[in-house]
N, C-alpha and C positions, 0 to 999 in steps of 0.2 A: 360394458367394457370392463375388462379385467384391471384390477388394482393390485398393485404390489407396494409392500410396506418396507421403508427404509428407516431403521432405527438408528437415531443419532445421539451419541453421548456427548452432551455440549458442556465442556468444563470452561467455567470462567464468565458465566451469564450474569453475575451480579455486578460485573464492571460495566462502564458505558458502553464500550464498542460491542462487547459480547451481548448485552441485552438489547440496545436499540438497533444496531445493524444487522446483527446475525440472528438473534432470536425473533424479535418483532417484525423487522422490516425484510427479513429473508425467510427463514424457515416457516414461521407463521404465516407470512403473506403467501407463500407457495401453498401452504395448506388451504388457505382461504380461496385461492384460485382453482383449487381442485386438483393440485399436484403438478407434476412434471410429465409431459407426453413423451413417450418413448417411441422407437421406430417400429417396433412391432404392434403398435396400437394401444399398449397398456399404459397404465398411469402410475407414477410412482409417488407415494404419499410419505412424506417425511414425518416421523414420530420422534419428537425430542425427549431426551431424558436429561434433566437439568443437574449439573454437578457444581459445588462450590463449598467452600469453607464455612460460611455463615448460614446456619440453619433457618434463622428467622427471616433472612433475605430471600433464601430460595423458596421458602413456603410462601412468602407473600407474592413472589414473582409468579409462582405456579398458580396460585389462586386467582391472581388478577388476569391471567392470560390463558387459563383454561388448560394447563400442561398437567397431565395426570401425574407424571412420574418425575421425582427428583430424589437426590441423595447427596450426603457429604461424604459418602465412602466411594472414592474413585475405584479402587480395586474391585470392589463388589460389583460396580457398574461394569467394569470391564469384563467380568466373568460371565456377563449375559451374552450367550450365544446369538440370541435373536437380534441384538444391536450390532450392526457390523461397521459403523462409522464412528470415529472418534474425532471431535473438534476441540481444538484448544485455542482460546483466547485469554488464558490466565497470565499471570507474571511471567515474563520473558526467561528470568532465571531459573524458573521451574519446568520450562517446557521440555527441555531435553529428557529429563528423567520421566515426565508424564508420557511423552510421546513414544519413548522406547518401551514403556510398559504397556501402552496400547498396540505397538507393533508386535510385542511378544505375545499378546492376547489375539493375533491375528485380525486386527481391525484395520480397515482402511482410515487414512489420517489426513486431515485437513486442518491447516493452522493460521492464525494470524501471523503477520510479519512483526518484528524481526523473527525469522525461524529460530535463531539461537543468539547467544551473546558472543560467539566466536566462529570462525570459519571451520575450525577443527570439530566443533560440536555439530555445527550444521551439516557438515559432510558425513559424520558419524551417524546422524539420523537418516540422511538420505541413502547411505549404503546399507543400513540396518533394514530400511524399508524395501529396498531392491532385493536383498537376500530373502527377506520373508515373503515376497511376491505380492506385496499389498500395494494398492493405489495410494499416491501421496500427492498433496497440493499445497500450495501457500496462497494466501489472499493477496491479490495484486489489483485492488479495487480501481486504482485511478485510470487503468486502461479501459474501463468500462463507463467512464464519465462520458456525457454527452460531447463536452468541449474536445476531448482527446480523441473520441471517435470521429468526429467532424474533421479534425486535423489529420487523422490516418486516412480519412477519405480523400483529402486534398493530395497527401502524399501518394497514394496508390493511382490517382488520376494523372500523376506527373506535373501537377500545378506548379511545383516550386522550380522545376529544372534541376540544377544541380544545388543541393542544399549546402550553404555555407556556414551557417551558425545557428545555435539555439541559445536564448537568453532567458533564464528562468528566475521568477521571484516567487517565494512562497513565505507565507507567514502573517503575524498580527501581533498586537500587544497583548501579552498575557499579563493580567494585573498581578501585583506582587503579593496581594492578599492581605494588606494591612488596611487600607480604606475601601477597598472592593475586592470581593472574592475572586480568587483566580479560576480561570476557565480550564485549567489542567491540573492533574493531581500533583501533589508535591513530589513524588517519587521521580518525576521527569527531570528534576533538577539536582538529583543525587547520583553521582557515579556509582557509589556502592550499592545502589538499587537498579543498576543498569539503565539509569536515565541518560539524558543527552540528546541533542537535536541530530548530531550525525548519525548515531546508531538508528534512531527513529526515521529519519528522513532519507539518508543515502540508500536504504533498501528500496524505498520507493523510486529514487531517481535511476537506480540501475535498471529496473525492469521497464520504466517509462521510456529511457532512452533507447534501450536495446529492442524493444518491441514496436517502438515507434519510428525510430531513425536508423541506428546502426550500432554495431558492437563498441563497447567501451574499451579502450586501449590504455589509457592513463589518467591519472588523476594528480591534481595539486589543490590542497585545501589548507584553510586557516580557520580555526574556530576561536570562540571567545566565550567566556562567562561574564556577560556584561552586567547582569544584576547579581551581585554578591550574596544578597540575603533576601529571603522571603518568608511569608507566614503560612503555615500549613493549615490543613482543614480543622485543626482543633484550636487554632489561634496562637500557636507556638511559633516564634521565630527560629529559623534554622539557616545554616550556611549552605550556599549553593555550590556544590563541588562538581556538577556536570556542565557541559556546554549548552548555551541557550542560542547560539547563533554560529552559522558556518558559510564560509564564502569560498566556493570551489570553482575550479576550472577542470573540464573533463574533455579529453581528446577521444574522438569516436572515429571509427574506420571511414576512410574516404575523406580525410582531411577536415571533418566537421568539428567545430569547436563549441562546446556547451559551456556557458558560465551560469551557475545557479547559486543564488543567495537564499539561505534558509534561516529564518529568524522568528524568535517569540519576543523580540525586542524592537518591532518596527510597526510604525502606524501607517495604515493602508491608504495609498493614494494610486489605486487602480481598480479596475471593474470588478474583480474577484479575489479571493485570498490566494489563488494560485494563477499565475500568468506565464505562459510559455510563448515568447516571440521568436518565430522562425523566419530567417532570411535565405532566399535562394535566387539564383540567377534570373528566374522567370517571374517570381511572385514572392510575397511576404504574408504571414498570417500571425495573428495573436490568438491563442486559445486559452480559456480558462476552464473552470470546472464544468460549466454548461454551455457557455457560448464560444463561437470561433468567428473572427472577422479576417478578411483577406484583402489583398491588393495586389493585381497583376500588373506586370511591367507597363502595359499599355494604358493603365490608370494611374500610373505613378506621376505625381506632380514634379516640377523641376525647380526645387528651392534654390535660392542664391543666398549665400551668407551675407548678411548686412545688419550689424547690430545697432545702427544708427536709425532704423525705421521700425515701426511696428511690424510683426510678422504678418504678410498678407494671406497666408494659406491656412485654412482650418484643416489640419492634417486628419484628425479623426473623422471628419465628415465624409472623407474620400475613401474609406474602407467599407467593404460591403459585408453583411452578415452571410456566414454559410447556413443555410436553412436546415431545419431539423431533418425533414424528408423521411421521418421514422419516428416511432414512439420509443423513448429511451426509459428503460426500466431502471430501478434502483441498482446501482453499480455492484454492491455486494449480493443482492439477490440474483443478478445475472451471472455472476461467476459461481454462486452456489448451484445454480441450474446446470451449469457446464460441468461441475464436479459431480453432481449426482448422476448425470448422464454417463460420465466417464467410468463410475463405479458400476452402474446398472448395465451398460451396453458397449463398454470400452471405447466411447467416443473421444475424439482428441482433447488433450488438455495439457498444453504446454508449460502450464505454470506449476511445475513439480518442485520437489524439495531440492534439487539441483539449481533450478532457477532461483529459488529462495536463497540457497548458499551464495550465489553470485551477489545478491544484494548485501548479505552480510560481510562478504569479501570486501566489497567497495568500501563500506562503512569503516572495516578494519584498516584498509589501506589509506583511506582519507585521514584517519586518526594519526596513523603512522606518518603521513606526509605533513600534517599540522606539527607533529612532535620533533620530526627531523628537518623540517623546513626545507623539503625538496620534492621533485616530481617523483611518482611511483608508477611504474608500469604494471598493468593488470593482467595477471596470467590468466590463461583460458581454463574454464571449468567444463568438463564434458561429463556425461554420466559415468560415475565409477572412475573418472580420472581427473587430476589436477595438472595440467601442464605447467612447467616452470618457465618464467620468462628468460 
């Protein structure tokens, strides 16, 4: 069986996401399984080249995971003609410059989200990639999670009838760093370092809503910085200048109303860290990261409001689990395999830079809505075109 090599310049692997989800659980896992099978019968074998600013960390990661090539010199890595893909999971504020360098070097580009810190930058990257004729994609991992895939299965089967609403809850308590170490890095809470939950999460909500339900049409958002001071990784107190919670209502095509709360200041009382409750005329479902439970109209109980008596209905007991009926691979790995096939054989890949720009756009408009205390219409973005509302 013929093997083909895919050299991937991976920038940002010293960070948590770049190391765990992209290098270890995606690229190295794909290598361990023998590569990606292509339509012509050949196998594509990814070969990573690790790039970062910390030489000691890079050297240790490469040694631990058996990666032969690493460098702190991004420009030198981009000069290598045999490595045709550039991946970026570094700091968001540096992404535009690095991606434009990669595009100028003729590399196909795959990026973590947010694609950029502004819609203008995101569109500039998308248009540069189009002009250069290179493939481009953005990580949209939540679409590949088992719970969301099961939810999509229900939608495609017509289970809901007409979808009425989506209620989303995401988040958990991130410790302040004084008596217990924070689970997220300190830059997340600094506006000057492109932190904030709106920029981070509204990019997710755009692609989840549009690829699962319907087109986003308008947004109303209120954000907060609930925790004014935290303690960083070195034990120093710092002022929190970015939002750590956002409460949004998003209108979708077809009259669907989505209400989504995002918070790093909430204690979890639900089955998973993300919950999407979908109501339709024929049925309802609740999807998390891995599980999905549903209730059809014929199985819906008939509650009667009477606060003077104990509730006689065990509501949760009457919902049925949507079965796996398939093996679900790691979400990041599944999308990596799609992108590698996209590069190698032009297989479909809808999650391009323009799709990534839509996420940045929604975050930008949500912040405007918060600042101006009003609803904001969401203009349509097409490849190469931004329609004004």
